[in-house]
N, C-alpha and C positions, 0 to 999 in steps of 0.2 A: 578579611572576612575577619570577623571577630565572635565570639560567644556571647548571647543573650538569653536571658532566662526568662520563661513565660511563666508570671507570677500572678496567682489569683487568690484573692483574700488574704494575702501575705505569705503565702507557701508557692514555693517554687514545683511547677507542674511539667516543666519540659525545659531542656537546654538546646538552642538551636545555634548553628553557624550560619551567620547572615552579612552580608555585605552592605546593609543597612541602607542599600538603594533600590532593590527589586522589591515588589510590593508585596508584602507579607505581613501577617496579624494573626496571633494564635485565636483570635476570637474574641465575642462580647467577655465583657468583665476580666479579660487578662491585660496585664501592665506586662510591658516590653522593658526590658532592665539589662544593660550590659553588664556581663559578669567576667570580662575577659581579665585573667590574671587573678583570680578567685579559685577558689576550690568548691564553690556552690555546684549544687546538684539537685536533683530531684528530691524533695522532700526537705530541702532546707526552708527556712524562713527569710523572709527579707522585711526589715522594719521601716522601709522609706529611705535608708541610708547605706544599711550594711547587710550581709548576709550571715544567716547564723547555722550553725549545724543543726541537725535534727536531734532532739533530746532523746537517749536510750535509758530507759529504766529497766533494772533488773529486777525479776519477779520470783519468788519462790512459791511453788503449789505446795501446799502441806496437807496431808491426810492423817487424821488420828495423831498429831504432833510428829511425824515424819515427811521430812521433806521428798516428794517423790520428783519434782522437777525443777530446775531453774532455767529461765530464758528472758531474752528481751521482750522489752514489751513498748510499744510506740507512745506512752505517757499519757493515753487518755484514760479518764477515770476507770478504776480497776473495781469489779465487783468484791466486796469483802468477802463472801461466802457464796460459792456456787456448787449446791449439792453438799458431798461430803469434802469437797476443795477449799481450802482458806489460801486466799491470795495475800503475800506480805513482800512487800517492796524490800529488796535486799542491795540496792546500789552501792558498790563500794565494799562489801563483805564479801568475806571468802565463805561460800556456802556451796554446798553439794549434796546430790541425791543421796539419801539416806543419812544425812544429818537429823538431830531433833530440833526441835522448835518449842519452847515453853510458853509462848504466848507474849514474850517480850523480848528473847534472844536466841540465837541458833548456837549448836554445839554439836560437836562430831559425834557421831554415833559412837558408844563404850563398848 
């Protein structure tokens, strides 16, 4: 028994333990790819040769120049502004709720 990824449009949708002998296929539009010995999981991508982990983007939600929340995002396009909230990518930066944002950089609240 080995681990196989059910890949649809380049994205891992499921991981299954399969003996590769029993009649099994995850369905139309799926590719079955052996992933034994990798860390591949649901949400990873497959480029036809290798598995890649999902991209996580950190996003700060800013209201009136104050960071109100910081959270991971799946990498899909963000709305720049939604109501009073401005969404700002902050991946790799130290940012916490309560910090200020002046339109170009974050700073701890004084």
